[in-house]
VOGU-3710 file (C-alpha; in Angstrom, 3 decimals, decimal comma):
1> mfhldqftdw> 199,587/12,785/148,898  195,810/12,701/149,346  194,261/13,489/152,709  191,205/11,295/152,513  191,070/10,598/156,242  188,669/13,530/156,519  186,074/11,267/154,879  186,552/8,305/157,230  183,390/8,910/159,253  181,322/9,309/156,085
11> allflrvmag> 182,780/6,074/154,693  181,961/4,292/157,946  178,412/5,634/157,814  178,054/4,304/154,255  179,501/0,949/155,340  177,047/0,757/158,249  174,075/1,630/156,057  175,011/-0,953/153,425  175,768/-3,759/155,894  172,672/-2,975/157,935
21> aifadsgyed> 170,443/-2,861/154,866  171,696/-6,268/153,734  170,932/-7,836/157,118  167,602/-6,073/157,593  166,448/-7,155/154,138  167,639/-10,721/154,688  165,802/-10,897/157,999  162,672/-9,433/156,451  162,767/-12,101/153,740  163,117/-14,791/156,430
31> lkdpearsks> 160,068/-13,416/158,232  157,905/-13,109/155,093  157,861/-16,882/154,581  159,590/-18,619/157,480  158,413/-22,081/156,437  160,015/-21,893/152,996  163,152/-20,323/154,445  163,328/-23,028/157,131  163,326/-25,689/154,456  165,967/-23,929/152,369
41> iempngftif> 168,416/-23,601/155,282  167,404/-26,910/156,862  166,563/-25,386/160,247  163,418/-25,431/162,427  160,740/-22,821/161,763  161,147/-21,222/165,206  164,878/-20,787/164,693  164,268/-19,178/161,311  161,880/-16,667/162,887  164,458/-15,922/165,612
51> lgvaevagga> 167,117/-15,510/162,922  164,896/-13,127/160,932  164,144/-10,968/163,967  167,837/-10,911/164,954  168,881/-9,860/161,440  166,263/-7,106/161,216  167,084/-5,780/164,697  170,845/-6,064/164,174  170,637/-4,435/160,764  168,580/-1,546/162,111
61> avilgvlqql> 170,985/-1,069/165,036  173,985/-0,988/162,704  172,312/1,518/160,360  171,161/3,842/163,131  174,303/3,520/165,197  172,548/2,222/168,290  174,791/-0,179/170,206  176,321/-1,002/166,838  179,244/-2,916/168,304  176,933/-5,353/170,096
71> aaiglvliml> 174,829/-5,664/166,958  177,948/-6,318/164,891  179,027/-9,094/167,274  175,611/-10,749/166,999  175,595/-10,495/163,222  179,137/-11,904/163,017  177,940/-14,915/165,016  175,046/-15,397/162,583  177,455/-15,243/159,656  179,858/-17,690/161,309
81> gavqkkifvw> 176,925/-20,085/161,651  176,179/-19,681/157,962  179,819/-20,287/157,033  179,911/-23,380/159,245  176,787/-24,768/157,588  178,084/-24,086/154,076  181,517/-25,615/154,710  180,787/-28,604/156,945  177,155/-29,525/156,237  176,584/-28,549/152,599
91> ktgfwgksgl> 180,255/-28,972/151,580  180,144/-25,724/149,613  183,406/-24,286/148,309  184,563/-20,715/148,763  182,888/-19,601/145,537  180,324/-22,409/145,475  178,127/-23,285/142,559  176,610/-20,275/140,816  178,443/-17,945/143,195  176,654/-19,311/146,274
101> gwsyeltlis> 179,735/-20,146/148,302  180,784/-18,646/151,585  182,735/-15,719/150,117  179,615/-13,561/150,626  179,483/-14,340/154,326  183,184/-13,561/154,756  182,688/-10,224/153,036  179,893/-9,359/155,468  182,016/-10,516/158,415  184,801/-8,212/157,192
111> mllvilstdg> 182,392/-5,282/157,035  181,115/-6,043/160,526  184,649/-6,293/161,930  185,376/-2,781/160,633  182,209/-1,525/162,336  183,129/-3,385/165,502  186,708/-2,107/165,639  185,868/1,527/164,798  182,600/1,759/166,768  180,985/2,752/163,480
121> gkfvlia> 182,504/6,222/163,275  181,196/9,441/164,798  177,772/9,451/163,136  176,063/7,192/165,663  173,127/7,722/167,992  174,237/5,605/170,964  177,728/4,147/171,188
//
């Protein structure tokens, strides 16, 4: 049939860039106004700043392919925290109201697990 496995490393690069961009942008938004973000996620200001820095650093590491497996593990932990908060604290359903459920977080976790299990493909700087 089709021999698309020749494009696997390019697909993994695209996956890393997309996942990393999402996290880096999210972290940047947290850092732009940590007070407002702290209120929206019901967490202390210092934790929100830590979260923003972790997302920016993890996102950059995933994009560049620098210790991407460690970055993926850290970002999975952040997403598991978000899922926990949405399910047990905010009682949000899978799809949530207005599409704000925890399906988004599970999608990102799935992307990160592919990066983790493949080491991000061959287009990395430091494995």
